[in-house]
C-alpha positions, 0 to 999 in steps of 0.5 A: 512448545515442549522440552526435549524428553532426554534429560541430558539435553536441555533443548526446546522444540516447537511444534510448528504448524505445516504451512500450505502454499497459497494460490497466487493472485494476479492482475492482468494487463489492460488496454489502459495499463499494458504493463499491468500484469503482476502478482498482487498476492502470494506467500511472498510478493517482491514489490519494486516501488521505483518500477511502479513509480516509473510505470505510473508516470508513463501511463496515459492516466498520469499524462492526461489526468490529475492522478493515477494509481496502481494496486501493488498488493491486495489480500483479504487483510491488507492493501498497498496502493501507489498513488500519484497526484499532480499539483493541486489534485486532491482526493476529496473527503472519504473514509477507509474500511481499515487502519491506514498509513500514507507514506510520501515517496516524492513531492509534498501533500497535505493530509486533512482530518477535519480541521487538523492537517499534516504536511507530508514530504518524502519519507514522512508517514501519517496513520489514521484509524478506520472510518475517519473522514479524511482528504489529501491535497497535492501541493506539487506533483507527488507519489505516495504509498497508501497501506490499508489494514482491512478490518473484517 
């Protein structure tokens, strides 16, 4: 930042670095996810969660198994994963390589860290620092957004 050289004007100017457009990254459709083509990283990614919730619920993985998930954004520093769990399905104890948040969009889940547990309903969020063991249990069919700020 520097002041304008003209003393009659008190204007502050900023030296901004030139931005370089990054290369977009895509996920391609697969046999198990025919609607899977999507941008997962770019300068800006517009994510329609309702569209992905509908997609998760239409896929065979949701119809025939206890869970389904779709990565909606993935960069070197952050990941967003939309996860669907049927009632009584769980994500057994595990750790994450970054600080995370879990934001419930539909349903009711229990998020556990050791003996502590948090009951989460729609619009509730829990956060947890990296490498802390935790688990998730669905009390009813549930959809939540997992965000991980990846540590390097």
